[in-house]
MDTraj code that builds the backbone (N, CA, C; nanometers):
import mdtraj as md
import numpy as np

residues = "MET MET GLY SER VAL LYS MET LEU ASN GLN ILE VAL LEU ASP ALA ASP GLY GLY ARG PHE ASP LEU TRP GLY LEU SER THR VAL ILE ASP SER GLY ALA ASP GLU PRO VAL VAL ALA ARG HIS GLU PHE ASP ALA LEU HIS PHE ALA ALA GLY LEU THR ALA GLU TRP PRO VAL GLY ASN ALA GLY LEU LEU HIS VAL TYR GLY TYR LEU LEU SER ALA VAL HIS THR PRO TYR GLY PHE LYS ARG ASP ARG TRP LEU ASP GLY SER LEU ALA ASP ALA LEU GLY LYS PRO SER ASP TYR PHE SER LEU GLU ARG ALA GLU GLU GLU ASP GLU THR VAL LEU GLN ARG ALA THR ASP ALA VAL LEU PRO HIS LEU GLU GLU PRO ASP PRO ASP ARG PHE ASP ILE LEU SER ILE ASP ASP GLY VAL PRO ASP SER ASP ALA PHE PHE ARG THR THR VAL LEU HIS ASP ASP LEU ALA ASP THR ALA ALA LEU ALA TYR GLY ILE HIS ASP GLY GLU ARG MET ARG VAL ILE THR VAL PHE PRO LEU ALA ASP ALA SER THR GLU ALA LEU ASP ALA LEU VAL ASN GLU PRO PRO ARG MET HIS TYR ASN ALA VAL LEU PRO PRO LEU ALA PRO ARG SER PRO LEU VAL ARG ARG ALA VAL ARG ASP LEU ARG ASP".split()
xyz = np.array([
    [16.0247, 14.9912, 15.5898],
    [15.9746, 15.0901, 15.6875],
    [15.9682, 15.2275, 15.6228],
    [15.8625, 15.3029, 15.6543],
    [15.8435, 15.4331, 15.5937],
    [15.9489, 15.5312, 15.6431],
    [15.9695, 15.6371, 15.5641],
    [16.0528, 15.7470, 15.6096],
    [16.1986, 15.7075, 15.6160],
    [16.2704, 15.7605, 15.7146],
    [16.4130, 15.7381, 15.7272],
    [16.4435, 15.6786, 15.8632],
    [16.5671, 15.6333, 15.8769],
    [16.6118, 15.5828, 16.0066],
    [16.6056, 15.6946, 16.1095],
    [16.6391, 15.8166, 16.0676],
    [16.6311, 15.9306, 16.1595],
    [16.4894, 15.9477, 16.2124],
    [16.3923, 15.9398, 16.1234],
    [16.2531, 15.9563, 16.1651],
    [16.2124, 15.8443, 16.2594],
    [16.2442, 15.7215, 16.2249],
    [16.2082, 15.6079, 16.3098],
    [16.2706, 15.6217, 16.4481],
    [16.3980, 15.6578, 16.4516],
    [16.4651, 15.6744, 16.5811],
    [16.3985, 15.7824, 16.6654],
    [16.3587, 15.8915, 16.6005],
    [16.2965, 16.0009, 16.6745],
    [16.1573, 15.9628, 16.7239],
    [16.0828, 15.8879, 16.6446],
    [15.9513, 15.8411, 16.6887],
    [15.9650, 15.7520, 16.8117],
    [16.0636, 15.6639, 16.8107],
    [16.0859, 15.5760, 16.9264],
    [16.1225, 15.6581, 17.0499],
    [16.2078, 15.7585, 17.0322],
    [16.2447, 15.8451, 17.1449],
    [16.1228, 15.9203, 17.1980],
    [16.0381, 15.9676, 17.1070],
    [15.9164, 16.0382, 17.1495],
    [15.8234, 15.9453, 17.2263],
    [15.8107, 15.8228, 17.1787],
    [15.7262, 15.7251, 17.2490],
    [15.7810, 15.6972, 17.3883],
    [15.9116, 15.6783, 17.3976],
    [15.9734, 15.6521, 17.5281],
    [15.9560, 15.7711, 17.6223],
    [15.9542, 15.8922, 17.5657],
    [15.9394, 16.0127, 17.6470],
    [15.7958, 16.0514, 17.6756],
    [15.6983, 15.9742, 17.6258],
    [15.5568, 16.0032, 17.6493],
    [15.5081, 16.1286, 17.5796],
    [15.5762, 16.1694, 17.4726],
    [15.5423, 16.2981, 17.4096],
    [15.4144, 16.2926, 17.3262],
    [15.3781, 16.1757, 17.2778],
    [15.2568, 16.1694, 17.1960],
    [15.1320, 16.1975, 17.2787],
    [15.1416, 16.1798, 17.4087],
    [15.0278, 16.2096, 17.4958],
    [15.0030, 16.3598, 17.5071],
    [15.0969, 16.4405, 17.4610],
    [15.0814, 16.5858, 17.4646],
    [15.0102, 16.6374, 17.3393],
    [14.9671, 16.5465, 17.2537],
    [14.8942, 16.5809, 17.1315],
    [14.7581, 16.5111, 17.1318],
    [14.6611, 16.5759, 17.0678],
    [14.5272, 16.5209, 17.0602],
    [14.5118, 16.4230, 16.9456],
    [14.3898, 16.4132, 16.8934],
    [14.3585, 16.3220, 16.7848],
    [14.3273, 16.3991, 16.6576],
    [14.3575, 16.3374, 16.5448],
    [14.3327, 16.3991, 16.4146],
    [14.2909, 16.2924, 16.3156],
    [14.2129, 16.3328, 16.2173],
    [14.1879, 16.2445, 16.1050],
    [14.2993, 16.2635, 16.0028],
    [14.3367, 16.1564, 15.9366],
    [14.4392, 16.1635, 15.8326],
    [14.3825, 16.2203, 15.7031],
    [14.2499, 16.2325, 15.6947],
    [14.1855, 16.2884, 15.5758],
    [14.1915, 16.4400, 15.5844],
    [14.2691, 16.5026, 15.4999],
    [14.2833, 16.6474, 15.5039],
    [14.1591, 16.7148, 15.4477],
    [14.1067, 16.8126, 15.5214],
    [13.9816, 16.8770, 15.4801],
    [13.9997, 16.9615, 15.3549],
    [14.1205, 17.0126, 15.3323],
    [14.1442, 17.0948, 15.2136],
    [14.1629, 17.0120, 15.0880],
    [14.2376, 16.9033, 15.0996],
    [14.2641, 16.8179, 14.9838],
    [14.1578, 16.7106, 14.9659],
    [14.0813, 16.6838, 15.0728],
    [13.9782, 16.5806, 15.0726],
    [14.0360, 16.4436, 15.0374],
    [14.1555, 16.4167, 15.0887],
    [14.2186, 16.2864, 15.0717],
    [14.3197, 16.2660, 15.1841],
    [14.3633, 16.1418, 15.2066],
    [14.4599, 16.1164, 15.3144],
    [14.5939, 16.1843, 15.2857],
    [14.6562, 16.2391, 15.3899],
    [14.7873, 16.3018, 15.3714],
    [14.8967, 16.1964, 15.3604],
    [14.8729, 16.0764, 15.4163],
    [14.9629, 15.9622, 15.3953],
    [14.8776, 15.8396, 15.3653],
    [14.9388, 15.7412, 15.3058],
    [14.8676, 15.6183, 15.2704],
    [14.8390, 15.5348, 15.3950],
    [14.7470, 15.4399, 15.3790],
    [14.7073, 15.3562, 15.4921],
    [14.8270, 15.2816, 15.5516],
    [14.9155, 15.2285, 15.4678],
    [15.0284, 15.1527, 15.5216],
    [15.1240, 15.2446, 15.5982],
    [15.1359, 15.3708, 15.5557],
    [15.2208, 15.4660, 15.6287],
    [15.1565, 15.5046, 15.7612],
    [15.0263, 15.5264, 15.7603],
    [14.9515, 15.5541, 15.8830],
    [14.9727, 15.4420, 15.9842],
    [14.9574, 15.3191, 15.9382],
    [14.9735, 15.2045, 16.0283],
    [15.1169, 15.1931, 16.0778],
    [15.2140, 15.2164, 15.9886],
    [15.3545, 15.2034, 16.0258],
    [15.3955, 15.3095, 16.1265],
    [15.3459, 15.4307, 16.1100],
    [15.3756, 15.5379, 16.2059],
    [15.3274, 15.5010, 16.3457],
    [15.2046, 15.4552, 16.3543],
    [15.1484, 15.4231, 16.4850],
    [15.2136, 15.2981, 16.5453],
    [15.2501, 15.2035, 16.4609],
    [15.3213, 15.0852, 16.5110],
    [15.4556, 15.1259, 16.5700],
    [15.5287, 15.2134, 16.4996],
    [15.6598, 15.2582, 16.5478],
    [15.6478, 15.3318, 16.6806],
    [15.5363, 15.4038, 16.6985],
    [15.5146, 15.4804, 16.8218],
    [15.4522, 15.3969, 16.9327],
    [15.4166, 15.2733, 16.9007],
    [15.3532, 15.1884, 17.0011],
    [15.2125, 15.2336, 17.0354],
    [15.1450, 15.2950, 16.9379],
    [15.0110, 15.3484, 16.9609],
    [14.9081, 15.2693, 16.8815],
    [14.7918, 15.2519, 16.9413],
    [14.6792, 15.1890, 16.8721],
    [14.5958, 15.2964, 16.8048],
    [14.5655, 15.2776, 16.6784],
    [14.4849, 15.3742, 16.6047],
    [14.4001, 15.3006, 16.5030],
    [14.2816, 15.3529, 16.4803],
    [14.1906, 15.2941, 16.3822],
    [14.1687, 15.3948, 16.2697],
    [14.2188, 15.3613, 16.1530],
    [14.2064, 15.4466, 16.0349],
    [14.0645, 15.4994, 16.0216],
    [14.0455, 15.6292, 15.9982],
    [14.1454, 15.7305, 15.9631],
    [14.1878, 15.8197, 16.0802],
    [14.1548, 15.7820, 16.2046],
    [14.1842, 15.8698, 16.3195],
    [14.3100, 15.8211, 16.3906],
    [14.4031, 15.9146, 16.4112],
    [14.5265, 15.8790, 16.4787],
    [14.5786, 15.9929, 16.5643],
    [14.6990, 15.9756, 16.6134],
    [14.7609, 16.0762, 16.6980],
    [14.7998, 16.1984, 16.6152],
    [14.7586, 16.3165, 16.6609],
    [14.7838, 16.4382, 16.5839],
    [14.9328, 16.4688, 16.5732],
    [15.0108, 16.4361, 16.6759],
    [15.1539, 16.4591, 16.6687],
    [15.2202, 16.3744, 16.5613],
    [15.1843, 16.2476, 16.5582],
    [15.2374, 16.1592, 16.4541],
    [15.1988, 16.2074, 16.3152],
    [15.0707, 16.2423, 16.2994],
    [15.0206, 16.2763, 16.1662],
    [15.0628, 16.4153, 16.1212],
    [15.0564, 16.5137, 16.2130],
    [15.0833, 16.6513, 16.1729],
    [15.2321, 16.6847, 16.1722],
    [15.3134, 16.6020, 16.2349],
    [15.4582, 16.6240, 16.2317],
    [15.5224, 16.5218, 16.1374],
    [15.5330, 16.3973, 16.1798],
    [15.6021, 16.2976, 16.0979],
    [15.5224, 16.2589, 15.9737],
    [15.3902, 16.2511, 15.9865],
    [15.3090, 16.2221, 15.8692],
    [15.3205, 16.3302, 15.7636],
    [15.3229, 16.4560, 15.8079],
    [15.3367, 16.5662, 15.7124],
    [15.4743, 16.5654, 15.6473],
    [15.5783, 16.5298, 15.7235],
    [15.7115, 16.5197, 15.6647],
    [15.7168, 16.4112, 15.5574],
    [15.6348, 16.3075, 15.5730],
    [15.6282, 16.1993, 15.4744],
    [15.5378, 16.2327, 15.3561],
    [15.4437, 16.3213, 15.3760],
    [15.3341, 16.3386, 15.2809],
    [15.3799, 16.3947, 15.1455],
    [15.3257, 16.3341, 15.0388],
    [15.3489, 16.3842, 14.9038],
    [15.2207, 16.4419, 14.8446],
    [15.1191, 16.4607, 14.9288],
    [14.9905, 16.5126, 14.8828],
    [14.9956, 16.6656, 14.8740],
    [14.9538, 16.7181, 14.7608],
    [14.9503, 16.8630, 14.7426],
    [14.8112, 16.9142, 14.7787],
    [14.8056, 17.0069, 14.8739],
    [14.6789, 17.0645, 14.9190],
    [14.6640, 17.2042, 14.8601],
    [14.5482, 17.2681, 14.8776],
    [14.5321, 17.4062, 14.8286],
    [14.6329, 17.5039, 14.8888],
    [14.6976, 17.4636, 14.9998],
    [14.7963, 17.5501, 15.0651],
    [14.9389, 17.5002, 15.0439],
    [14.9567, 17.4081, 14.9498],
    [15.0889, 17.3545, 14.9238],
    [15.1091, 17.2195, 14.9905],
    [15.2339, 17.1747, 14.9947],
    [15.2668, 17.0474, 15.0581],
    [15.2705, 17.0642, 15.2089],
    [15.2159, 16.9673, 15.2805],
    [15.2109, 16.9746, 15.4260],
    [15.3503, 16.9821, 15.4880],
    [15.4469, 16.9149, 15.4264],
    [15.5814, 16.9118, 15.4833],
    [15.6506, 17.0479, 15.4796],
    [15.6016, 17.1370, 15.3927],
    [15.6701, 17.2653, 15.3752],
    [15.6798, 17.3439, 15.5052],
    [15.5751, 17.3371, 15.5881],
    [15.5770, 17.4143, 15.7123],
    [15.6950, 17.3769, 15.8007],
    [15.7361, 17.2498, 15.7944],
    [15.8477, 17.2041, 15.8776],
    [15.9822, 17.2251, 15.8103],
    [15.9838, 17.2344, 15.6775],
    [16.1111, 17.2335, 15.6060],
    [16.1505, 17.3660, 15.5427],
    [16.0543, 17.4538, 15.5142],
    [16.0926, 17.5753, 15.4407],
    [16.1320, 17.6919, 15.5310],
    [16.1248, 17.6730, 15.6629],
    [16.1691, 17.7761, 15.7560],
    [16.0630, 17.8754, 15.7964],
    [15.9469, 17.8744, 15.7308],
    [15.8450, 17.9762, 15.7602],
    [15.7868, 17.9592, 15.9007],
    [15.7592, 17.8366, 15.9398],
    [15.7050, 17.8137, 16.0739],
    [15.8122, 17.8351, 16.1796],
    [15.9317, 17.7872, 16.1536],
    [16.0415, 17.8076, 16.2485],
    [16.0646, 17.9570, 16.2713],
    [16.0643, 18.0341, 16.1643],
    [16.0825, 18.1793, 16.1774],
    [15.9725, 18.2405, 16.2631],
    [15.8478, 18.1975, 16.2384],
    [15.7341, 18.2534, 16.3127],
    [15.7413, 18.2195, 16.4608],
    [15.8054, 18.1073, 16.4934],
    [15.8183, 18.0650, 16.6324],
    [15.9498, 18.1103, 16.6946],
    [16.0237, 18.1948, 16.6216],
    [16.1475, 18.2495, 16.6747],
    [16.2624, 18.1513, 16.6775],
    [16.2617, 18.0561, 16.5856],
    [16.3647, 17.9529, 16.5814],
    [16.4462, 17.9647, 16.4520],
    [16.5670, 17.9041, 16.4477],
    [16.6438, 17.9007, 16.3232],
    [16.5656, 17.8312, 16.2126],
    [16.5908, 17.8683, 16.0895],
    [16.5101, 17.8205, 15.9773],
    [16.5081, 17.6687, 15.9632],
    [16.6180, 17.6013, 16.0005],
    [16.6224, 17.4550, 15.9869],
    [16.5929, 17.3837, 16.1183],
    [16.5305, 17.4535, 16.2110],
    [16.5100, 17.4014, 16.3465],
    [16.4293, 17.2725, 16.3482],
    [16.3339, 17.2587, 16.2540],
    [16.2455, 17.1422, 16.2543],
    [16.2880, 17.0344, 16.1540],
    [16.4108, 17.0404, 16.1077],
    [16.4587, 16.9325, 16.0207],
    [16.4976, 16.8130, 16.1058],
    [16.4789, 16.6938, 16.0504],
    [16.5177, 16.5722, 16.1209],
    [16.6669, 16.5734, 16.1535],
    [16.7451, 16.6253, 16.0591],
    [16.8899, 16.6227, 16.0760],
    [16.9347, 16.7120, 16.1913],
    [16.8834, 16.8342, 16.1968],
    [16.9271, 16.9246, 16.3037],
    [16.8793, 16.8754, 16.4401],
    [16.7567, 16.8266, 16.4454],
    [16.7072, 16.7748, 16.5729],
    [16.7953, 16.6604, 16.6220],
    [16.8311, 16.5697, 16.5312],
    [16.9155, 16.4568, 16.5695],
    [17.0533, 16.5047, 16.6151],
    [17.1096, 16.5993, 16.5424],
    [17.2424, 16.6502, 16.5781],
    [17.2446, 16.7093, 16.7191],
    [17.1317, 16.7637, 16.7621],
    [17.1251, 16.8298, 16.8921],
    [17.0522, 16.7446, 16.9958],
    [17.0480, 16.6126, 16.9678],
    [16.9932, 16.5142, 17.0623],
    [16.8493, 16.5445, 17.1019],
    [16.7694, 16.5884, 17.0041],
    [16.6260, 16.6117, 17.0261],
    [16.5500, 16.5487, 16.9109],
    [16.4184, 16.5613, 16.9151],
    [16.3344, 16.5133, 16.8060],
    [16.2529, 16.6292, 16.7509],
    [16.2032, 16.6121, 16.6297],
    [16.1204, 16.7175, 16.5701],
    [15.9926, 16.7362, 16.6505],
    [15.9317, 16.6256, 16.6933],
    [15.8090, 16.6373, 16.7730],
    [15.8360, 16.7063, 16.9062],
    [15.9467, 16.6742, 16.9673],
    [15.9854, 16.7388, 17.0933],
    [15.9978, 16.8897, 17.0733],
    [16.0629, 16.9299, 16.9666],
    [16.0821, 17.0722, 16.9390],
    [15.9493, 17.1409, 16.9083],
    [15.8653, 17.0733, 16.8310],
    [15.7348, 17.1310, 16.7985],
    [15.6502, 17.1475, 16.9243],
    [15.6487, 17.0456, 17.0090],
    [15.5695, 17.0514, 17.1320],
    [15.6178, 17.1633, 17.2229],
    [15.7478, 17.1693, 17.2446],
    [15.8026, 17.2706, 17.3344],
    [15.7796, 17.4121, 17.2822],
    [15.7796, 17.4268, 17.1501],
    [15.7625, 17.5595, 17.0914],
    [15.6171, 17.6043, 17.0905],
    [15.5242, 17.5087, 17.0819],
    [15.3838, 17.5433, 17.0592],
    [15.2976, 17.5377, 17.1849],
    [15.3184, 17.4361, 17.2689],
    [15.2276, 17.4140, 17.3814],
    [15.2121, 17.5354, 17.4733],
    [15.3185, 17.6108, 17.5056],
    [15.2996, 17.7279, 17.5920],
    [15.2035, 17.8319, 17.5349],
    [15.2002, 17.8456, 17.4027],
    [15.1090, 17.9413, 17.3402],
    [14.9630, 17.8989, 17.3561],
    [14.9407, 17.7698, 17.3731],
    [14.8053, 17.7179, 17.3915],
    [14.7659, 17.7110, 17.5388],
    [14.8616, 17.6764, 17.6227],
    [14.8304, 17.6633, 17.7652],
    [14.7992, 17.7988, 17.8280],
    [14.8769, 17.8991, 17.7940],
    [14.8593, 18.0312, 17.8547],
    [14.9023, 18.1396, 17.7560],
    [14.8136, 18.1782, 17.6643],
    [14.8491, 18.2831, 17.5688],
    [14.8979, 18.4091, 17.6399],
    [15.0063, 18.4658, 17.5882],
    [15.0734, 18.5750, 17.6576],
    [15.1303, 18.6719, 17.5543],
    [15.0942, 18.7991, 17.5608],
    [15.1493, 18.8953, 17.4643],
    [15.3006, 18.9069, 17.4721],
    [15.3603, 18.8729, 17.5844],
    [15.5060, 18.8747, 17.5949],
    [15.5701, 18.7665, 17.5091],
    [15.4906, 18.6658, 17.4677],
    [15.5394, 18.5631, 17.3747],
    [15.4876, 18.5911, 17.2340],
    [15.4445, 18.7138, 17.2088],
    [15.3934, 18.7576, 17.0786],
    [15.2567, 18.7004, 17.0453],
    [15.1831, 18.6477, 17.1445],
    [15.0461, 18.6027, 17.1207],
    [14.9555, 18.7248, 17.1084],
    [14.8764, 18.7291, 17.0020],
    [14.7936, 18.8471, 16.9772],
    [14.6438, 18.8177, 16.9799],
    [14.6056, 18.6911, 16.9728],
    [14.4635, 18.6561, 16.9718],
    [14.4454, 18.5152, 17.0259],
    [14.3416, 18.4971, 17.1082],
    [14.3081, 18.3644, 17.1610],
    [14.1575, 18.3450, 17.1515],
    [14.1163, 18.2320, 17.0978],
    [13.9746, 18.1989, 17.0814],
    [13.9482, 18.0631, 17.1444],
    [13.8514, 18.0566, 17.2337],
    [13.8112, 17.9303, 17.2957],
    [13.6717, 17.8924, 17.2484],
    [13.6608, 17.7737, 17.1912],
    [13.5322, 17.7208, 17.1457],
    [13.5024, 17.5916, 17.2206],
    [13.3917, 17.5909, 17.2952],
    [13.3604, 17.4795, 17.3824],
    [13.2851, 17.3678, 17.3138],
    [13.3048, 17.2479, 17.3669],
    [13.2297, 17.1308, 17.3227],
    [13.0972, 17.1310, 17.3977],
    [12.9840, 17.1249, 17.3288],
    [12.8538, 17.1272, 17.3965],
    [12.8432, 17.0196, 17.5045],
    [12.7865, 17.0584, 17.6190],
    [12.7636, 16.9661, 17.7308],
    [12.8919, 16.8990, 17.7786],
    [13.0016, 16.9756, 17.7805],
    [13.1300, 16.9206, 17.8195],
    [13.2186, 17.0317, 17.8742],
    [13.3192, 16.9943, 17.9531],
    [13.4204, 17.0898, 17.9988],
    [13.5307, 17.1094, 17.8952],
    [13.5319, 17.0275, 17.7927],
    [13.6369, 17.0350, 17.6918],
    [13.6178, 17.1568, 17.6019],
    [13.7294, 17.2107, 17.5541],
    [13.7225, 17.3207, 17.4584],
    [13.8453, 17.3193, 17.3684],
    [13.8277, 17.3752, 17.2500],
    [13.9364, 17.3918, 17.1550],
    [13.9863, 17.5357, 17.1624],
    [14.1170, 17.5533, 17.1546],
    [14.1747, 17.6882, 17.1611],
    [14.2578, 17.7167, 17.0367],
    [14.2340, 17.8334, 16.9814],
    [14.3145, 17.8865, 16.8722],
    [14.3972, 18.0018, 16.9271],
    [14.5270, 17.9984, 16.9049],
    [14.6136, 18.1091, 16.9435],
    [14.6903, 18.1571, 16.8209],
    [14.6823, 18.2862, 16.7946],
    [14.7595, 18.3463, 16.6864],
    [14.8754, 18.4235, 16.7473],
    [14.9951, 18.4004, 16.6978],
    [15.1115, 18.4753, 16.7432],
    [15.1726, 18.5508, 16.6259],
    [15.2183, 18.6717, 16.6550],
    [15.2707, 18.7569, 16.5484],
    [15.3830, 18.8430, 16.6030],
    [15.4983, 18.8335, 16.5385],
    [15.6139, 18.9156, 16.5740],
    [15.6200, 19.0308, 16.4747],
    [15.5822, 19.1516, 16.5196],
    [15.5797, 19.2676, 16.4298],
    [15.7172, 19.2950, 16.3702],
    [15.8208, 19.2816, 16.4523],
    [15.9555, 19.3149, 16.4081],
    [16.0005, 19.2215, 16.2963],
    [15.9761, 19.0924, 16.3159],
    [16.0152, 18.9942, 16.2146],
    [15.9097, 18.9791, 16.1055],
    [15.7898, 19.0328, 16.1303],
    [15.6767, 19.0218, 16.0380],
    [15.6477, 18.8754, 16.0041],
    [15.6392, 18.7942, 16.1081],
    [15.6048, 18.6529, 16.0929],
    [15.4872, 18.6208, 16.1840],
    [15.4068, 18.5236, 16.1438],
    [15.2893, 18.4861, 16.2229],
    [15.2650, 18.3362, 16.2114],
    [15.1988, 18.2830, 16.3117],
    [15.1621, 18.1406, 16.3116],
    [15.0315, 18.1238, 16.3860],
    [14.9648, 18.0139, 16.3583],
    [14.8416, 17.9777, 16.4280],
    [14.8620, 17.8419, 16.4943],
    [14.8343, 17.8370, 16.6238],
    [14.8407, 17.7117, 16.6997],
    [14.6999, 17.6715, 16.7400],
    [14.6746, 17.5420, 16.7397],
    [14.5404, 17.4909, 16.7696],
    [14.5527, 17.3706, 16.8618],
    [14.4702, 17.3698, 16.9673],
    [14.4778, 17.2604, 17.0627],
    [14.3440, 17.2288, 17.1253],
    [14.3409, 17.1218, 17.2014],
    [14.2206, 17.0756, 17.2692],
    [14.2501, 17.0625, 17.4185],
    [14.1655, 17.1237, 17.5000],
    [14.1725, 17.1065, 17.6448],
    [14.0599, 17.0118, 17.6844],
    [14.0961, 16.9005, 17.7472],
    [13.9967, 16.7968, 17.7766],
    [13.9315, 16.8145, 17.9132],
    [13.9533, 16.9308, 17.9759],
    [13.9013, 16.9552, 18.1097],
    [14.0075, 16.9383, 18.2154],
    [14.1195, 16.8749, 18.1768],
    [14.2312, 16.8531, 18.2688],
    [14.3613, 16.9126, 18.2171],
    [14.3868, 16.8983, 18.0865],
    [14.5117, 16.9500, 18.0321],
    [14.4942, 16.9871, 17.8853],
    [14.5836, 17.0730, 17.8383],
    [14.5850, 17.1138, 17.6987],
    [14.6727, 17.0186, 17.6188],
    [14.6255, 16.9842, 17.4990],
    [14.7035, 16.9043, 17.4055],
    [14.7059, 16.9739, 17.2699],
    [14.8168, 16.9616, 17.2006],
    [14.8331, 17.0239, 17.0694],
    [14.7586, 16.9428, 16.9629],
    [14.6980, 17.0135, 16.8692],
    [14.6435, 16.9500, 16.7491],
    [14.7330, 16.9804, 16.6294],
    [14.7634, 17.1095, 16.6085],
    [14.8456, 17.1467, 16.4935],
    [14.8999, 17.2867, 16.5103],
    [14.9915, 17.3232, 16.4219],
    [15.0452, 17.4595, 16.4144],
    [15.0917, 17.4814, 16.2711],
    [15.0736, 17.6028, 16.2216],
    [15.1171, 17.6317, 16.0854],
    [15.1445, 17.7811, 16.0704],
    [15.2303, 17.8181, 15.9741],
    [15.2568, 17.9604, 15.9507],
    [15.1318, 18.0278, 15.8962],
    [15.1120, 18.1529, 15.9357],
    [14.9950, 18.2284, 15.8948],
    [15.0407, 18.3409, 15.8031],
    [14.9896, 18.3393, 15.6801],
    [15.0349, 18.4374, 15.5819],
    [14.9833, 18.5773, 15.6109],
    [14.8667, 18.5872, 15.6741],
    [14.8020, 18.7173, 15.6948],
    [14.7546, 18.7284, 15.8386],
    [14.8160, 18.8195, 15.9144],
    [14.7737, 18.8446, 16.0519],
    [14.7203, 18.9861, 16.0665],
    [14.6654, 19.0367, 15.9592],
    [14.6087, 19.1715, 15.9607],
    [14.4823, 19.1752, 16.0458],
    [14.4398, 19.2954, 16.0812],
    [14.3166, 19.3114, 16.1586],
    [14.1991, 19.2482, 16.0860],
    [14.1927, 19.2667, 15.9545],
    [14.0825, 19.2110, 15.8760],
    [14.0834, 19.0583, 15.8798],
    [14.2022, 19.0004, 15.8692],
    [14.2121, 18.8547, 15.8709],
    [14.1760, 18.7985, 16.0078],
    [14.2194, 18.8657, 16.1135],
    [14.1863, 18.8198, 16.2482],
    [14.0374, 18.8339, 16.2762],
    [13.9772, 18.9431, 16.2293],
    [13.8325, 18.9608, 16.2442],
    [13.7564, 18.8497, 16.1727],
    [13.8043, 18.8130, 16.0544],
    [13.7392, 18.7054, 15.9794],
    [13.7509, 18.5732, 16.0538],
    [13.8656, 18.5511, 16.1180],
    [13.8855, 18.4288, 16.1964],
    [13.7880, 18.4243, 16.3141],
    [13.7742, 18.5363, 16.3830],
    [13.6832, 18.5439, 16.4973],
    [13.5384, 18.5245, 16.4534],
    [13.5053, 18.5739, 16.3363],
    [13.3664, 18.5711, 16.2905],
    [13.3247, 18.4393, 16.2259],
    [13.4190, 18.3476, 16.2089],
    [13.3810, 18.2167, 16.1563],
    [13.2917, 18.1449, 16.2568],
    [13.1898, 18.0734, 16.2113],
    [13.1069, 17.9962, 16.3047],
    [13.1912, 17.8965, 16.3828],
    [13.1741, 17.8880, 16.5144],
    [13.2558, 17.7963, 16.5951],
    [13.2349, 17.6508, 16.5528],
    [13.3438, 17.5850, 16.5243],
    [13.3402, 17.4435, 16.4895],
    [13.4807, 17.3872, 16.5060],
    [13.4928, 17.2570, 16.5009],
    [13.6229, 17.1928, 16.5050],
    [13.6971, 17.2192, 16.3739],
    [13.8258, 17.2530, 16.3874],
    [13.9062, 17.2886, 16.2706],
    [14.0250, 17.1946, 16.2537],
    [14.0897, 17.2084, 16.1367],
    [14.2233, 17.1550, 16.1104],
    [14.2336, 17.0044, 16.1345],
    [14.1288, 16.9329, 16.0953],
    [14.1255, 16.7861, 16.0990],
    [14.1217, 16.7285, 16.2402],
    [14.0919, 16.8125, 16.3399],
    [14.0846, 16.7646, 16.4781],
    [13.9686, 16.6671, 16.4961],
    [13.9889, 16.5716, 16.5866],
    [13.8864, 16.4729, 16.6199],
    [13.8737, 16.4663, 16.7721],
    [13.7514, 16.4596, 16.8190],
    [13.7244, 16.4374, 16.9610],
    [13.6049, 16.3426, 16.9697],
    [13.6304, 16.2118, 16.9824],
    [13.5181, 16.1162, 16.9868],
    [13.4196, 16.1516, 17.0975],
    [13.2887, 16.1370, 17.0690],
    [13.2296, 16.0775, 16.9489],
    [13.1978, 16.1798, 16.8401],
    [13.2495, 16.3033, 16.8521],
    [13.2200, 16.4056, 16.7530],
    [13.2930, 16.3784, 16.6217],
    [13.2309, 16.4152, 16.5127],
    [13.2942, 16.4042, 16.3821],
    [13.3783, 16.5286, 16.3557],
    [13.4779, 16.5198, 16.2665],
    [13.5518, 16.6402, 16.2291],
    [13.4581, 16.7501, 16.1810],
    [13.4929, 16.8751, 16.2146],
    [13.4177, 16.9943, 16.1745],
    [13.2833, 17.0070, 16.2472],
    [13.2665, 16.9358, 16.3576],
    [13.1428, 16.9463, 16.4348],
    [13.1264, 17.0871, 16.4917],
    [13.0025, 17.1354, 16.5042],
    [12.9784, 17.2681, 16.5627],
    [13.0217, 17.2743, 16.7085],
    [13.0707, 17.3918, 16.7490],
    [13.1110, 17.4172, 16.8862],
    [13.0386, 17.5405, 16.9376],
    [13.0686, 17.5801, 17.0610],
    [13.0041, 17.6957, 17.1232],
    [13.1124, 17.7958, 17.1630],
    [13.1024, 17.9172, 17.1114],
    [13.2029, 18.0185, 17.1432],
    [13.2020, 18.0513, 17.2923],
    [13.3188, 18.0411, 17.3567],
    [13.3308, 18.0703, 17.4995],
    [13.4024, 18.2020, 17.5269],
    [13.5090, 18.2271, 17.4521],
    [13.5874, 18.3470, 17.4823],
    [13.6704, 18.3882, 17.3622],
    [13.6843, 18.5184, 17.3471],
    [13.7765, 18.5763, 17.2492],
    [13.8593, 18.6792, 17.3232],
    [13.9909, 18.6641, 17.3176],
    [14.0791, 18.7584, 17.3875],
    [14.1730, 18.8231, 17.2864],
    [14.1580, 18.9544, 17.2720],
    [14.2480, 19.0321, 17.1875],
    [14.3653, 19.0737, 17.2747],
    [14.4837, 19.0213, 17.2459],
    [14.6014, 19.0440, 17.3305],
    [14.6939, 19.1499, 17.2735],
    [14.6492, 19.2158, 17.1682],
    [14.7333, 19.3210, 17.1101],
    [14.7321, 19.4446, 17.2006],
    [14.8419, 19.5171, 17.1964],
    [14.8527, 19.6403, 17.2775],
    [14.7490, 19.7426, 17.2315],
])
top = md.Topology()
chain = top.add_chain()
for i, resn in enumerate(residues, 1):
    res = top.add_residue(resn, chain, resSeq=i)
    for name in ("N", "CA", "C"):
        top.add_atom(name, md.element.get_by_symbol(name[0]), res)
traj = md.Trajectory(xyz[None], top)
């Protein structure tokens, strides 16, 4: 079995708690590295452990972006995917202790890494709020649909940390796709983010659309004071 007993136990707990339903779909093929972040047998084993049906290369974003990234040995242009969960940068940006997303700490405190990631990220996507350090929100709609993708940037000036959260609203509820630390939250960087042509980002999948499909800009909200 892939990973560790801790990881397997946490995946089972997440499945029992229905937490994977709070995440959207993702391709395992990373757009930056242009290769799978985990091997086919690991992809299959993750979904089997979670009791989820998936057809390679599309799977549950929570499984792939949390546990799959913790397993991944693929080096991307931005480093190893697991670093965001293990080096403390994302935890710091989300106002958590540096080891908050380690398998060991989550287990010690009777939680799972996916549970912690979901609880920390989903509020920033459901209702961006400057009181939670959210500074920018971008909604890009799916053509001829009520669905839309939301990007939320959060930045704590005092701690000088930032993160980007990305999710999909299917017309009924918001689901997480991914979250990662953001090295640059300057005005110039945020302007560049807003000015990018609307499209699906960060390996997100929404059948029958292909990854990186064009979208339609719906709203940009600058939440800075």
